[in-house]
C-alpha positions, 0 to 999 in steps of 0.5 A: 500500500502506498499513500500520496497527498495531493494539493487541492486545485484552485481555479483563478479566472479573470474576466477579460472583457472591455467593461473591466476597464470602465471607470478605472484609471491606468494607474489603478489597473496596473496596480490591480494587475500587480496584485493579482500576479503576486497572489498567483505566485503565493497560491501556486506554492500552496495549491495546484493553481489553474488560471483562466481568462473568460469573455467571448470564450474560456482560455487557459492563462491570464494576459490582462488584455481586457479586450473581449467584446462580450462576457459569458460567465456561465461558459466558464462554470461549464468549463470548470465543471467539465475539467475538474469533476471528480478531482479535488477542486478546492475553490474558484476565484472569480475576478469580474464586475458581475456584468454578463451579456451572453450565455445563461445566468451564472447563478444557475449554471454554477449550481453544478460546482462542488466548491466554494466561489470567491468573487473578486468584485471589480468595477463601481456599483454606484449608478453614474449619470448616463444616457444609453441607447440600449436596444434596437429591434429591426428586421435583418432583411428589407426589400427595396422600396419597402418601409421598415420599422426601428424600435429603439429603447432609450434609458437614462440614469440621473439625467432628469430634465435633460433633453436629448436628440435621437438621431438616425443616420446612414453611414456611407463611406465612413460618414454619417448622413442624418435621416431622421431626428426626434427629441426626447425629454428625460423626466425622471432619474430612472428613465426608459422609453421606446421610440418607433422610427419608420425608414424607407429601404431606398438603396439596395445592398447592406445598409449601415445605420447609426442610432445615436442620442446626443450627449447629456452634460456630465455623462460618465461615458458616451460610448453607449450613446450610439448603436450601429445596425446593419440591414440587408436591403434586397433588390430581389423582387421579380416584376410580374405582369398579368396581361389580360384580354379584358377585366376579369375577377381572376386578375385580382384573385391572382394578384393578391395571392402572388403578392403574398410573396415579398419577392414579387411585384405585380402589375395588371395591364390589358392587351391594348395598353402600351406596356413594356413587356421586356421590363418584366421577369414573368408574364401571366397571359389571361385569355390571350391570344383571344378571338378579338386580339392575337397579341402577336407583338407582345408574344413575340417579345416574350419569345425574343426575351425568353421570358417565362410565362403562364397561359390561362385559357378561357371563353375569350381565348382563340383555341387554335392560336393558343394551341400554336403559341405554347408547346406544353398543351396540345389542343384539338377542336376547341371552341368558345363553349365551356365545361364546368371542371373540378381539379384532381391532383396527379400523384405522379407530379414531382416538379415540386411537393404538393401538400396533402391538404391540397390533394384532399380538399381541392377536388371539392372546390367549385368548378372552373370554366374550361373551353371545350376541346381535346387536351393532351400534355406534350412530352415536355410537360408534367401535369399537376391537375387533371379535369374532372367533368361531373363525376367523370375523372378524365385525363384532360390536363387542367394545369400543365407545367414544363420547360422548353429550351430552358424557358418555363411555361405553364398552361391553366386550361380554365378560368374562374380562379376567383371561385376557388379563392372564395370557396377556400375562405368559405370553408376554412376562413382563410386562403391558405390552399389557394395561396399555396397552390398559386405560390408554389406554381409561381415559385417554380415557373419564376425560378431562375437557374444559376448557370454560372461556372464559377461561384463564390458564396459567403456564410452570411452578409453581416458579421460581428467584428469578433467572428471570422469571415468565411467564404466558399467557392465552386467551379463547374466544368462543361458538364457541370461537375464540381472540380477544383484543379486550378487555383482560385483567388479572392480580393476583399476591398474596404471602404477606403479602397484598400485591397486584401488578397487571398488564395482559396484552400482546396477542399474535396471538389470545391474551395474554402477560405477563412479570411479572418477578422475585419474591423467594422465597415462595408466590404466588397469581394471579387473571386477570380479563377482561370479555367480553359483559357478564360478568366471567370469572376464572381462578386459580392459584398458583406458588412462587419458590425461592431460589438458594443455590448460591453459599452452599454452597461457601465455599472457593476453588478455585485448582486450576482457575485454576492449570490454566488458567494453565498450559494457556494459558501465563499466570500466576496473580496474587494480589490482593496482586500486582495492581499487577504485572499491567501489567508482566507483560503487557508482558513477554509475547510474545503480547501485541503489536501486529499490523501490518496492510498493505493493497494497494489496486488500481483498474480502468483504467476508473476513470482518466478521463484515459486515456479522453480520451487514447485518444479524442484519439489516435483523433480525430487519426488520423481527421483525419490520414487524412481530410486525406491523402485516406485516406477 
C-alpha cells in the first residue's frame, strides 16, 4: 500500500472583457494587475493553481488584455465543471464586475460546482449619470422600396430634465448622413422609453445605420450613446405582369395571392395598353391570344426575351392560336363553349411537393370554366391537375407545367380562379390552399437557374467584428461537375479602397477560405479563377458590425457575485482586500489536501521463484520414487 497527498486545485479566472476597464484609471489597473500576479505566485506554492481568462470564450492563462467584446460567465462554470469533476477542486476565484451579456445566468449554471466561489468584485456599483441607447429591434432583411420599422429603447440614469436628440443616420463611406431626428425629454432619474422610427429601404445592398442620442452634460461615458445596425436591403423582387384580354375577377384573385410573396411585384395591364413587356421577369397571359386580339407583338417579345410565362385559357381565348403559341398543351377542336371542371391532383407530379391538404380538399372546390376541346400534355410537360367533368375523372390536363429550351411555361386550361379563392375562405376562413397552390406554381415557373461556372458564396452578409469571415467557392466544368484543379483567388476591398488578397484552400471538389477578422465597415469581394483559357469572376459584398455590448452597461453588478458567494459558501473580496485572499483560503475547510492510498496486488504467476520451487519439489519426488523402485 502506498499513500500520496495531493494539493487541492484552485481555479483563478479573470474576466477579460472591455467593461473591466470602465471607470478605472491606468494607474489603478496596473496596480490591480500587480496584485493579482503576486497572489498567483503565493497560491501556486500552496495549491495546484489553474488560471483562466473568460469573455467571448474560456482560455487557459491570464494576459490582462481586457479586450473581449462580450462576457459569458456561465461558459466558464461549464468549463470548470467539465475539467475538474471528480478531482479535488478546492475553490474558484472569480475576478469580474458581475456584468454578463451572453450565455445563461451564472447563478444557475454554477449550481453544478462542488466548491466554494470567491468573487473578486471589480468595477463601481454606484449608478453614474448616463444616457444609453440600449436596444434596437429591426428586421435583418428589407426589400427595396419597402418601409421598415426601428424600435429603439432609450434609458437614462440621473439625467432628469435633460433633453436629448435621437438621431438616425446612414453611414456611407465612413460618414454619417442624418435621416431622421426626434427629441426626447428625460423626466425622471430612472428613465426608459421606446421610440418607433419608420425608414424607407431606398438603396439596395447592406445598409449601415447609426442610432445615436446626443450627449447629456456630465455623462460618465458616451460610448453607449450610439448603436450601429446593419440591414440587408434586397433588390430581389421579380416584376410580374398579368396581361389580360379584358377585366376579369381572376386578375385580382391572382394578384393578391402572388403578392403574398415579398419577392414579387405585380402589375395588371390589358392587351391594348402600351406596356413594356421586356421590363418584366414573368408574364401571366389571361385569355390571350383571344378571338378579338392575337397579341402577336407582345408574344413575340416574350419569345425574343425568353421570358417565362403562364397561359390561362378561357371563353375569350382563340383555341387554335393558343394551341400554336405554347408547346406544353396540345389542343384539338376547341371552341368558345365551356365545361364546368373540378381539379384532381396527379400523384405522379414531382416538379415540386404538393401538400396533402391540397390533394384532399381541392377536388371539392367549385368548378372552373374550361373551353371545350381535346387536351393532351406534350412530352415536355408534367401535369399537376387533371379535369374532372361531373363525376367523370378524365385525363384532360387542367394545369400543365414544363420547360422548353430552358424557358418555363405553364398552361391553366380554365378560368374562374376567383371561385376557388372564395370557396377556400368559405370553408376554412382563410386562403391558405389557394395561396399555396398559386405560390408554389409561381415559385417554380419564376425560378431562375444559376448557370454560372464559377461561384463564390459567403456564410452570411453581416458579421460581428469578433467572428471570422468565411467564404466558399465552386467551379463547374462543361458538364457541370464540381472540380477544383486550378487555383482560385479572392480580393476583399474596404471602404477606403484598400485591397486584401487571398488564395482559396482546396477542399474535396470545391474551395474554402477563412479570411479572418475585419474591423467594422462595408466590404466588397471579387473571386477570380482561370479555367480553359478564360478568366471567370464572381462578386459580392458583406458588412462587419461592431460589438458594443460591453459599452452599454457601465455599472457593476455585485448582486450576482454576492449570490454566488453565498450559494457556494465563499466570500466576496474587494480589490482593496486582495492581499487577504491567501489567508482566507487557508482558513477554509474545503480547501485541503486529499490523501490518496493505493493497494497494489500481483498474480502468483508473476513470482518466478515459486515456479522453480514447485518444479524442484516435483523433480525430487520423481527421483525419490524412481530410486525406491516406485516406477
